[in-house]
C-alpha positions in Angstrom: 0.2 -0.1 0.3 1.4 3.4 -0.7 2.7 5.6 1.9 0.2 8.7 2.5 1.2 11.8 0.9 2.8 14.5 3.2 0.0 17.4 4.0 -2.7 15.0 2.1 -6.6 15.1 3.4 -7.0 12.4 6.2 -10.6 11.3 7.2 -11.1 9.1 10.6 -13.6 6.3 10.2 -14.4 3.7 12.7 -15.5 0.7 11.9 -16.5 -1.3 15.0 -17.2 -5.0 15.4 -19.1 -6.7 18.7 -19.2 -10.2 17.5 -20.6 -10.0 14.7 -20.8 -6.0 15.4 -20.1 -2.9 12.7 -20.6 1.1 13.5 -19.5 3.4 11.3 -19.6 7.4 11.4 -23.6 7.9 10.1 -22.6 11.4 8.1 -20.0 9.7 6.0 -21.7 6.3 5.4 -21.2 6.5 2.2 -17.4 7.3 2.1 -16.9 4.2 3.7 -19.2 0.9 3.2 -18.9 -2.3 4.6 -20.3 -4.1 1.4 -19.7 -8.0 3.1 -20.0 -9.0 6.9 -19.7 -13.0 7.3 -19.7 -14.5 11.0 -19.2 -18.4 10.5 -19.1 -20.5 14.2 -18.8 -24.5 14.1 -19.6 -25.5 17.3 -18.0 -29.4 17.9 -18.4 -31.3 21.0 -19.0 -27.8 22.8 -16.0 -26.4 21.6 -16.6 -23.1 19.4 -14.0 -22.1 16.4 -15.7 -18.6 14.7 -14.6 -16.6 11.8 -15.6 -13.4 11.8 -15.1 -11.5 8.2 -15.4 -7.7 7.4 -15.0 -6.4 3.9 -14.8 -2.4 3.3 -14.1 -0.1 0.5 -13.2 3.3 0.7 -15.5 5.0 -1.5 -13.8 8.7 -0.3 -11.3 10.9 -2.6 -9.2 11.0 0.9 -6.8 8.8 2.5 -9.7 7.1 5.5 -8.3 5.6 8.9 -10.5 2.6 9.4 -10.9 1.0 12.8 -11.4 -2.8 12.9 -13.2 -3.3 16.5 -14.6 -6.4 18.2 -15.9 -7.6 20.8 -15.1 -11.9 22.1 -16.0 -13.7 25.0 -14.1 -13.2 27.9 -13.5 -16.8 28.0 -12.3 -17.2 24.3 -9.2 -16.9 23.2 -7.9 -14.9 19.7 -6.0 -17.3 17.2 -5.9 -15.8 14.3 -5.9 -12.2 12.9 -5.3 -10.9 9.4 -5.7 -7.8 7.1 -5.9 -8.3 3.1 -5.1 -4.9 1.9 -4.5 -4.5 -1.9 -4.4 -8.1 -2.2 -1.7 -8.6 0.2 -1.7 -9.8 3.3 -0.8 -8.2 6.9 -1.1 -11.4 10.1 -1.1 -10.9 13.4 2.2 -13.0 15.2 1.6 -14.6 18.5 4.4 -13.8 20.8 5.5 -14.4 24.9 4.5 -11.3 26.0 7.3 -10.0 27.2 9.0 -9.5 23.6 5.4 -8.4 22.4 5.9 -5.4 24.9 9.4 -4.5 23.7 7.9 -3.9 20.4 4.9 -2.0 21.6 7.3 0.4 23.9 9.6 1.2 21.3 6.7 2.1 18.9 5.3 4.4 21.7 8.4 5.8 22.2 8.5 6.8 18.5 5.4 8.5 18.9 3.5 5.5 17.1 -0.5 5.2 18.3 0.1 1.6 19.1 -2.5 0.4 21.5 -2.5 -2.5 24.0 -6.3 -3.7 23.9 -7.8 -4.1 27.2 -10.9 -3.1 27.4 -13.5 -5.6 29.1 -17.6 -5.4 29.3 -19.3 -8.2 31.5 -19.3 -11.1 29.2 -17.2 -9.9 26.2 -13.5 -8.4 25.5 -12.6 -5.6 22.7 -10.0 -6.6 20.2 -9.1 -3.2 18.0 -6.5 -2.4 15.1 -6.4 0.4 13.0 -5.6 1.0 9.4 -5.3 4.1 6.7 -7.4 3.2 3.6 -6.2 4.7 0.0 -9.6 5.9 -2.1 -11.0 3.5 -3.7 -9.0 0.9 -1.8 -11.1 -2.4 -0.4 -9.9 -3.9 3.1 -10.7 -7.3 4.3 -10.3 -8.4 8.3 -10.4 -11.7 9.3 -10.1 -12.6 13.0 -10.5 -15.9 14.5 -11.1 -17.2 18.0 -11.8 -20.0 20.2 -13.7 -21.3 22.9 -15.3 -24.1 24.9 -18.9 -23.6 25.4 -20.0 -23.7 29.6 -23.1 -25.2 30.7 -24.8 -23.1 33.1 -28.3 -23.3 34.4 -29.2 -26.3 31.9 -27.9 -24.9 28.4 -24.7 -23.7 26.6 -25.3 -20.3 24.9 -23.3 -18.9 22.1 -23.7 -14.9 22.1 -23.1 -13.0 19.6 -24.0 -9.1 19.0 -25.3 -7.3 16.3 -24.6 -3.2 15.6 -24.0 -2.9 12.2 -25.2 0.9 12.8 -25.5 1.2 9.0 -26.9 -1.2 6.3 -24.9 -4.3 4.7 -24.9 -5.5 1.4 -24.0 -8.8 2.6 -24.8 -9.6 6.3 -24.4 -13.5 7.3 -24.6 -15.5 9.6 -24.2 -19.3 10.2 -23.9 -21.3 13.1 -23.6 -25.5 12.7 -23.8 -27.1 15.9 -22.7 -31.1 16.0 -23.1 -32.8 19.5 -22.6 -36.6 19.3 -24.6 -37.7 22.5 -27.9 -35.5 20.4 -29.2 -32.2 20.5 -32.3 -32.1 23.3 -33.1 -28.7 22.3 -32.1 -25.8 20.8 -33.7 -21.9 20.2 -32.5 -18.5 19.1 -33.1 -15.3 21.0 -32.9 -11.8 20.2 -33.4 -8.0 21.3 -34.1 -6.7 18.0 -35.9 -8.9 16.1 -38.7 -7.9 13.7 -41.6 -9.6 12.0 -39.4 -9.2 8.4 -35.9 -10.4 10.3 -37.6 -13.3 11.6 -37.6 -14.1 8.0 -34.6 -13.9 7.0 -33.5 -16.5 9.9 -33.7 -20.4 9.3 -33.1 -23.3 11.5 -32.3 -26.6 10.6 -31.6 -29.5 13.1 -32.1 -33.5 13.1 -30.4 -35.9 16.2 -27.1 -35.0 16.4 -26.3 -31.8 14.2 -28.2 -27.9 13.9 -27.8 -25.2 11.2 -28.9 -21.8 12.0 -28.4 -19.1 9.2 -29.1 -15.1 9.6 -29.2 -13.7 6.6 -31.6 -10.7 6.2 -31.4 -8.4 2.7 -31.4 -5.2 3.0 -34.8 -3.8 3.3 -35.3 -6.1 6.4 -32.6 -4.7 7.8 -34.3 -1.0 7.8 -35.4 0.2 10.6 -38.7 2.1 8.8 -40.1 3.5 5.1 -39.1 7.3 7.1 -35.4 5.8 8.0 -34.0 4.0 5.0 -30.6 4.7 6.2 -31.1 3.4 9.3 -30.4 -0.3 10.6 -32.9 -2.3 13.5 -30.1 -4.7 13.7 -28.8 -3.7 17.7 -28.4 -5.8 20.1 -27.5 -9.3 21.2 -28.3 -12.7 19.4 -28.3 -16.0 21.0 -28.2 -19.2 20.3 -28.7 -21.5 23.3 -29.3 -25.8 23.4 -28.4 -28.9 25.5 -27.4 -32.4 24.7 -29.0 -35.6 25.6 -27.5 -37.4 28.6 -29.0 -41.3 28.4 -25.6 -42.4 30.2 -25.0 -41.8 33.9 -21.6 -41.8 33.3 -21.2 -39.2 31.5 -20.1 -38.8 27.2 -16.4 -39.8 26.3 -15.8 -38.4 22.8 -12.5 -39.2 20.8 -11.0 -37.2 17.8 -7.5 -37.7 16.2 -5.6 -39.0 19.6 -7.7 -37.0 22.0 -10.7 -37.5 24.4 -12.9 -35.6 26.0 -15.4 -36.9 28.9 -18.5 -34.4 29.5 -20.2 -35.4 32.9 -23.8 -34.4 34.1 -25.8 -36.5 35.6 -29.2 -36.1 35.7 -32.2 -37.5 38.3 -30.0 -37.3 41.0 -31.5 -35.2 44.8 -30.2 -32.4 45.7 -28.1 -32.4 48.7 -29.3 -30.6 51.8 -26.6 -27.4 52.5 -26.3 -25.1 55.5 -25.4 -21.5 53.8 -23.9 -18.8 56.0 -24.8 -15.5 53.3 -21.9 -12.6 54.6 -23.0 -9.5 53.7 -21.2 -5.6 53.4 -23.2 -3.7 54.6 -20.4 -0.4 55.1 -21.1 3.0 54.1 -19.9 2.4 50.5 -23.0 0.3 50.0 -25.2 2.9 51.0 -28.3 3.5 48.4 -29.1 1.4 45.0 -25.7 -1.3 46.6 -27.9 -2.0 49.7 -31.4 -1.6 48.2 -30.3 -4.3 45.8 -28.9 -6.7 47.5 -31.9 -6.4 50.2 -34.3 -7.0 47.2 -32.2 -10.0 46.0 -31.6 -11.5 49.2 -35.1 -11.6 50.0 -35.9 -13.5 47.0 -32.7 -15.8 47.7 -34.2 -17.1 51.1 -37.4 -17.8 49.4 -35.5 -20.3 47.3 -34.2 -22.2 50.2 -35.0 -25.9 50.2 -36.6 -27.2 53.5 -33.7 -29.6 54.4 -31.8 -26.0 54.2 -30.1 -24.3 57.2 -29.4 -21.1 57.1 -28.0 -18.1 59.1 -26.7 -14.1 58.1 -23.9 -12.3 58.9 -23.6 -8.4 58.2 -21.7 -6.5 58.6 -19.4 -3.3 58.6 -16.8 -2.6 61.2 -18.2 -5.2 63.1 -20.0 -8.6 62.2 -23.0 -9.6 63.6 -25.0 -12.5 63.1 -28.8 -12.4 62.6 -29.2 -15.9 64.8 -26.4 -17.3 67.5 -26.6 -21.2 65.5 -27.7 -21.9 61.9 -31.4 -22.5 61.9 -33.8 -24.6 59.3 -35.3 -22.8 56.4 -38.6 -23.4 57.5 -41.6 -20.9 56.6 -41.2 -18.6 59.5 -37.6 -18.5 60.0 -37.5 -17.7 56.6 -39.9 -15.0 56.8 -38.3 -13.5 60.0 -35.0 -13.4 58.0 -36.7 -11.2 54.7 -38.0 -8.7 58.1 -34.1 -9.0 59.1 -32.7 -8.8 55.5 -35.2 -5.7 54.3 -33.8 -3.5 57.6 -30.4 -3.9 56.8 -28.7 -0.4 56.9 -25.0 0.7 55.1 -23.3 2.2 57.8 -19.2 2.2 59.0 -16.3 0.8 57.5 -15.5 -2.5 56.3 -14.1 -5.8 58.0 -14.2 -8.6 56.4 -11.5 -11.1 58.1 -13.8 -11.0 61.5 -16.9 -11.5 59.0 -15.9 -14.6 57.3 -14.4 -16.3 61.0 -17.2 -15.6 62.4 -19.3 -17.3 59.3 -16.5 -20.1 59.8 -17.2 -20.6 64.2 -21.0 -21.1 63.6 -20.6 -23.7 60.7 -17.5 -25.2 62.9 -19.7 -25.2 66.4 -22.6 -26.3 64.3 -20.7 -29.8 63.1 -19.1 -30.1 66.8 -22.5 -30.1 68.7 -23.5 -32.5 65.5 -26.6 -30.2 64.1 -25.7 -30.4 60.7 -27.3 -33.2 58.5 -25.3 -35.8 57.7 -24.0 -36.2 54.4 -24.9 -31.8 53.9 -22.4 -29.4 52.5 -21.2 -26.0 53.8 -21.5 -23.4 52.3 -20.3 -19.4 53.0 -21.1 -16.8 50.4 -19.7 -13.8 50.8 -20.7 -10.3 49.1 -19.4 -7.3 49.3 -18.2 -4.0 47.2 -14.7 -2.5 48.8 -11.4 -3.2 50.4 -11.0 -4.4 54.3 -10.7 -1.2 56.4 -11.2 -2.3 59.6 -9.6 -4.8 61.7 -7.2 -7.0 59.8 -6.8 -5.1 56.7 -3.6 -7.1 55.2 -5.0 -9.1 51.8 -2.5 -11.8 52.4 -2.9 -12.1 56.3 -6.9 -12.2 55.8 -6.3 -15.1 52.6 -3.9 -17.1 55.1 -6.4 -16.5 58.4 -9.6 -17.6 55.8 -7.8 -21.4 54.6 -6.6 -21.8 57.9 -9.9 -21.6 59.7 -12.0 -23.0 56.6 -9.0 -26.1 56.2 -10.9 -27.7 53.1 -14.0 -28.6 55.3 -16.2 -25.7 53.4 -16.4 -24.1 50.6 -16.6 -20.2 49.8 -17.8 -18.1 47.4 -16.9 -14.1 46.9 -19.1 -12.1 45.4 -17.7 -8.3 44.4 -19.9 -6.0 44.0 -18.7 -3.1 41.3 -14.9 -2.3 41.2 -13.8 -0.8 44.1 -13.1 -4.3 45.6 -9.7 -6.1 44.8 -11.0 -8.8 42.5 -7.8 -10.8 43.0 -8.2 -10.7 46.8 -11.7 -12.4 46.5 -10.6 -14.3 43.3 -7.4 -16.1 45.9 -9.9 -16.0 48.6 -12.4 -18.2 46.7 -10.0 -20.5 44.9 -8.0 -21.3 47.9 -11.4 -22.6 49.8 -13.1 -24.4 47.0 -15.3 -21.9 46.0 -15.3 -19.2 43.1 -15.4 -15.3 42.5 -17.5 -13.5 40.9 -17.8 -9.7 39.6 -21.7 -8.6 40.6 -21.7 -5.3 38.0 -23.6 -2.5 39.5 -26.3 -1.9 36.8 -29.9 -1.4 37.1 -29.9 -5.6 36.9 -27.4 -6.2 39.7 -30.0 -7.9 42.1 -31.0 -10.2 39.1 -27.0 -11.0 38.8 -27.1 -11.9 42.4 -29.9 -14.3 42.2 -28.2 -15.6 39.2 -25.8 -16.6 41.1 -27.6 -18.3 43.7 -29.2 -20.4 41.2 -26.1 -21.8 40.1 -24.9 -23.1 43.6 -28.8 -23.9 45.2 -28.5 -27.3 43.8 -25.4 -29.3 45.1 -26.0 -32.5 43.7 -22.4 -34.5 44.5 -19.5 -34.4 46.4 -15.7 -35.3 46.2 -16.0 -36.3 42.6 -13.5 -38.3 41.2 -12.4 -39.2 37.1 -10.7 -42.4 37.4 -9.1 -43.9 33.6 -6.5 -46.9 33.1 -2.9 -44.9 33.5 -1.8 -47.5 30.9 -4.5 -45.6 28.6 -4.1 -41.7 29.0 -1.7 -39.4 30.1 -1.6 -35.4 30.6 -5.0 -35.1 31.4 -7.2 -32.1 32.9 -8.2 -31.1 36.1 -10.1 -34.8 37.4 -11.5 -34.4 40.7 -13.6 -32.1 42.1 -15.3 -30.8 45.0 -18.7 -29.8 44.5 -21.1 -30.6 41.6 -24.3 -28.6 40.7 -27.5 -29.3 38.7 -27.3 -27.6 35.9 -23.3 -27.3 35.3 -21.0 -29.7 33.5 -18.0 -31.6 34.4 -15.5 -31.7 31.6 -12.1 -33.7 31.3 -10.0 -34.0 28.3 -6.6 -35.7 28.0 -4.4 -37.5 25.3 -4.7 -40.9 24.7 -1.6 -43.3 24.8 -0.4 -44.5 21.4 -1.0 -48.5 22.0 -4.2 -47.6 23.3 -7.3 -50.5 23.8 -10.2 -50.6 21.4 -12.4 -49.7 24.2 -12.0 -46.4 26.3 -13.3 -47.1 30.0 -13.9 -44.6 32.7 -14.9 -44.4 36.4 -16.1 -41.4 38.4 -16.6 -41.4 42.3 -18.6 -39.4 43.8 -20.8 -39.0 46.8 -24.3 -38.6 47.0 -26.7 -37.4 50.1 -26.4 -40.3 52.1 -24.3 -42.5 49.8 -21.6 -42.9 47.5 -21.6 -43.5 44.0 -19.5 -44.8 40.9 -20.5 -44.4 37.4 -19.0 -46.4 35.0 -19.0 -45.6 30.8 -16.8 -46.9 28.3 -16.5 -45.6 24.7 -15.2 -47.4 21.3 -12.5 -45.4 20.1 -12.7 -46.3 16.4 -16.7 -45.1 16.4 -15.7 -42.3 18.1 -13.2 -41.3 15.3 -15.2 -42.0 12.9 -17.9 -40.0 14.2 -15.9 -37.0 14.1 -14.5 -37.3 10.3 -18.2 -37.7 9.0 -19.6 -34.3 9.3 -18.3 -31.7 6.4 -18.7 -28.7 8.4 -16.6 -29.7 11.7 -13.0 -28.1 11.4 -11.1 -31.2 12.4 -8.2 -32.1 15.4 -10.6 -30.1 17.4 -10.5 -31.8 20.1 -6.5 -31.3 20.5 -7.1 -27.8 20.6 -9.7 -28.3 23.0 -7.6 -30.3 25.5 -4.9 -27.3 24.9 -7.7 -24.7 25.7 -9.1 -26.5 29.4 -5.5 -27.2 29.9 -4.3 -23.5 29.6 -7.4 -22.4 31.5 -6.9 -24.5 34.3 -2.9 -23.7 34.7 -3.7 -20.0 35.0 -6.2 -20.3 38.0 -4.1 -22.7 39.6 -0.9 -20.0 39.8 -3.5 -17.7 41.7 -3.2 -19.6 44.6 0.5 -21.0 44.1 3.2 -19.8 46.4 6.3 -18.1 43.8 8.6 -21.0 42.6 5.6 -22.8 41.8 3.6 -20.5 39.9 6.2 -19.8 37.7 6.2 -23.3 36.7 2.9 -23.3 35.4 3.0 -20.3 33.8 5.5 -21.8 31.6 4.0 -24.7 31.1 0.9 -22.5 30.0 3.0 -20.2 28.1 4.5 -22.8 25.9 0.6 -24.2 25.2 -0.4 -20.9 24.2 3.0 -20.3 21.8 2.5 -24.1 20.5 -1.3 -23.5 19.6 -1.0 -19.9 18.6 -3.5 -18.6 21.3 -3.9 -15.0 22.7 -3.8 -15.6 26.6 -2.4 -13.2 29.5 1.0 -15.0 29.2 1.4 -13.9 25.1 0.2 -11.1 22.9 -0.6 -10.4 19.5 1.5 -8.2 17.4 -0.6 -6.8 14.4 2.0 -6.0 11.4 1.2 -2.7 9.0 1.5 -1.6 5.3 4.6 -0.1 4.8 4.6 3.7 5.9 1.8 3.2 9.0 2.8 2.7 12.0 4.4 -0.6 12.5 2.9 -2.1 15.5 -0.4 -3.0 17.8 -0.3 -5.3 20.3 -3.6 -7.6 21.2 -3.5 -8.5 24.7 -5.6 -11.4 26.5 -7.4 -8.9 29.3 -7.8 -10.8 33.2 -10.4 -9.4 35.4 -8.5 -8.1 38.4 -6.6 -5.5 35.6 -9.9 -3.6 35.6 -10.3 -2.5 38.8 -12.2 0.9 39.1 -13.6 0.9 35.4 -17.1 1.2 35.0 -18.4 -1.1 32.7 -21.7 -1.7 31.4 -24.0 -3.6 28.8 -25.0 -1.1 26.4 -23.0 -0.6 23.3 -20.6 2.1 23.1 -21.4 5.6 21.4 -19.7 7.1 18.8 -19.9 11.1 17.8 -18.0 12.3 14.9 -16.7 16.0 13.8 -14.4 17.4 11.5 -12.0 20.0 12.8 -9.1 21.6 10.2 -9.7 19.3 7.9 -9.6 16.3 10.9 -12.3 14.0 11.9 -12.4 13.2 16.0 -14.1 10.6 17.5 -14.9 9.8 21.3 -16.9 7.1 22.6 -19.3 7.8 25.2 -20.7 5.2 28.0 -23.7 2.7 28.1 -27.7 3.5 28.1 -28.2 3.1 31.2 -30.2 4.7 33.2 -27.9 7.5 34.9 -28.0 7.3 39.0 -25.6 8.3 41.3 -23.7 6.5 44.3 -21.5 6.7 47.3 -18.3 5.2 45.5 -19.2 4.7 41.7 -20.3 8.5 40.7 -22.5 8.7 38.0 -23.4 6.2 35.7 -25.0 5.8 32.9 -24.9 7.2 29.1 -23.9 11.1 29.2 -26.1 12.6 25.8 -22.9 14.7 24.7 -24.1 17.5 22.8 -20.5 19.5 22.3 -18.1 16.4 22.3 -15.5 18.9 20.5 -15.1 20.8 23.3 -13.7 18.3 25.6 -10.2 17.0 24.6 -8.5 14.2 26.4 -5.5 12.7 24.6 -2.5 14.8 26.1 1.1 13.5 24.7 2.1 10.3 23.1 -1.0 7.5 23.8 -0.1 4.5 25.7 -1.6 3.4 28.8 -3.9 6.4 30.1 -4.3 5.0 34.5 -1.8 2.7 35.8 -2.7 0.6 38.6 -3.8 2.1 41.9 -2.1 1.2 45.3 -3.7 -1.0 47.5 -5.4 -0.3 49.4 -6.3 3.3 47.5 -8.0 4.5 50.6 -4.4 4.2 52.4 -2.9 7.0 49.6 -2.7 10.3 51.4 -4.9 12.6 49.2 -2.7 15.2 47.1 -5.1 17.2 45.0 -3.5 19.0 41.6 -2.5 22.5 42.3 -4.7 24.8 39.4 -1.4 26.6 39.1 0.6 23.7 37.7 -2.3 22.7 35.1 -1.9 23.9 31.6 -3.8 26.5 30.4 -5.6 26.5 26.6 -8.1 27.5 24.8 -9.9 24.8 23.6 -10.3 26.4 19.8 -5.7 26.2 19.9 -6.4 22.7 21.3 -8.6 21.3 18.7 -7.3 22.5 15.6 -3.9 20.6 16.7 -5.0 17.5 18.5 -7.9 14.2 17.4 -9.5 13.3 20.8 -10.2 9.9 22.0 -11.9 9.2 25.4 -11.6 5.3 24.8 -9.1 4.9 28.1 -8.5 2.1 29.9 -10.5 3.1 33.3 -13.8 4.0 31.7 -14.9 7.2 32.9 -18.8 7.8 33.1 -20.2 11.3 31.9 -22.8 12.8 34.1 -25.8 13.5 32.9 -26.3 17.1 31.4 -26.8 20.0 33.7 -28.2 23.0 31.9 -26.0 25.8 34.1 -23.0 23.5 33.1 -21.7 25.8 29.7 -18.5 25.7 28.5 -16.8 29.2 28.9 -14.7 31.5 26.2 -11.9 32.5 28.5 -8.9 29.7 28.7 -10.0 26.7 30.3 -7.8 24.7 32.2 -7.5 20.6 32.0 -8.1 18.2 35.1 -7.0 14.9 33.9 -5.6 12.8 34.9 -5.8 14.3 38.2 -6.6 12.4 41.2 -7.9 13.0 44.2 -8.3 10.1 46.8 -10.4 10.1 49.6 -9.1 9.4 52.8 -9.4 6.2 55.3 -12.1 8.0 57.8 -15.1 6.4 57.8 -17.3 9.2 58.3 -15.8 10.7 55.0 -15.8 8.1 52.7 -19.9 7.9 53.5 -20.2 11.5 52.5 -21.1 11.7 49.1 -18.8 13.0 46.4 -21.0 15.8 45.2 -19.7 18.0 48.6 -16.1 18.4 46.5 -18.0 19.8 43.3 -19.7 22.8 42.9 -22.9 22.7 41.0 -21.3 24.6 37.8 -18.0 22.4 38.0 -19.9 19.1 37.2 -19.5 19.1 33.8 -20.0 16.3 31.2 -17.0 14.3 31.5 -16.3 14.5 35.0 -17.2 11.2 37.1 -16.5 9.7 40.6 -15.0 6.3 40.2 -14.4 4.4 43.8 -12.4 6.2 45.6 -10.7 8.5 43.0 -12.0 11.6 41.4 -11.1 12.3 37.7 -12.3 14.5 34.8 -11.8 14.6 31.1 -13.3 17.8 30.6 -12.4 21.3 30.5 -13.6 23.6 33.3 -13.3 27.1 34.1 -10.0 27.7 36.9 -11.9 29.8 38.9 -14.6 27.5 39.4 -12.2 24.7 39.9 -9.9 26.5 41.9 -12.9 27.1 44.1 -13.7 23.1 44.4 -9.7 22.5 45.0 -10.0 24.5 47.7 -13.5 23.4 49.2 -11.7 20.0 49.1 -8.7 20.7 50.9 -10.3 22.3 53.8 -12.7 19.2 54.0 -9.8 16.5 54.2 -6.9 19.3 55.1 -4.8 16.9 57.9 
């Protein structure tokens, strides 16, 4: 591709692909045309291989920058990416993260806009790459990723988001499914489906195979006859299914020398459980968070089984049990507990250590006094939204104390509400004690998220589940022992068959039911299994080896959370070797994307991890974009979700701000790169140090915009405040307050103060937000007004 001529006018256009999603500048649709978008997803025995191909042509008479951006499932691994420009292919190369980081850092030093891709949402994470396209040139983007579909509440789910924001001449999605066990049900769900679009959706199915095709015409994509250029495609497209389970011992499937064993027996009785809910009621939970927690808790209490026992512990600076011991889930006790839950009020600090230890003590005392039903399961469910601030506050000490107290006898599940809590701390706390961690996103459906999680663990069916295979038959087997098996889920074990494996492959699964031990025995004929996977023409072959590698890497990375440094390094080395061998973009590798000559020569795509997202505000709504041209340049700004704006003590305004004059808000200062480093742990211990107004740069909005493109796509997303009529940008010289950080002090009475006390009403402009314990701003503000604000803040928190 030819190098752009100096001084040539250059437009900027964004193409956003969200699984099957493309967004482009509405005003320049005729310039950049997405004339083809296809999604080909092939699901073989739960393992999905998805190829997304987008073809774009530049119809403008000037050079255009096109940014390909895609959302893919968090559990998925990217395996390949390429761009084809003027017949030349520019591939992405997967390298060890350290090597890729060196290349990235060198590009940043040269002033090139290489970008690490780290933004994540609830179920998805983003991948993006930018490239300049000459007039009349065509470009093809192709991205490939793979994932193992996880059974959740009795079904597997393949999620695609469809948001083209322009009509696409050839838009086609094909989902092929092959399940040797047989498909028991299959359904599709969409948030945008109309009667016209329903005609473009076809589903064909037999016992083991299914094909879902969605191919809307241009007229079917139109929002209305009056809005012929607007597309109605805007939302989720979901394929959901489950499989037959006629064999209690599970299904063993074999392909090309590798096997996978799926185990999800049905018709088992639920094991009674003893559950203690440990609920954070500190000051930071005030407002909608505590309201949603009460709402969810009341619903969850109503779902307890008649053979269950339970108790509640609420904690702030101190932990307080509802009852001195566990009680039966009778109608009378449940109603009393609901009344207690409805009266929980948020105030004070956060004493996580004492709260969990109190829960363990209640269970241990009940066990000593033989008050726990024989064969029952003991669970502790912790919900918190912040870091420990009272009592023992050292995360390592808390983890040590809890692990010693539980001693493998109970399972601890940790729910982190929002982004002020250290997810890494909760994850290790849970994994050390036979549970798991989950983030609860602060949004309008937080109560439903809590209820959904409880449903996952509400019905334990087996404990101490162990898979056994003849040692002379298999090698390199993934995790084969599990503490608990819950209704609606599935246990998965994969491995490699030895060269001299027998014709019949057998396995045993041992475990404990409520009052008895049980052993399942199953077998599979190797030749028949091999033949079954070679016959379907649309199955990508050798997938089971990749499934095994995928599962092994996931489990190795999970094990590193709880291992000491020496063992952690060995596990990471194994995971890195597999990631490179099978071309997976994992947390240990990165993809370096090559560019045409004359453009920036590297962009680096990395696999985000959940604990990197602290203090980010992530919403389920899609990102909005507004464009305009300034001095021959086009600038872009990304906004938030379409959630209703809500203010809370730690989080600030959430939801979509309607940006009327986004061009007044420059935020890219200096060379690009990571905008926000990790905040020290815990943040409340960092002294509050406001940036004095006299050291802040002053400039006019006009002069700034003549020299800079705008880009608010930051790693720690700062959501915009609702529009205030009095908040107008002055014409006088302005002050930039980015990225000034104002840390809250640790005093509980100050932590409970709303952040609005720091801001004058005329200073709550668009772009300002409260993110966790840190106040940031990307807006230009009046120098005098913001000086007053800082002076007020200093007077509040002066030592």
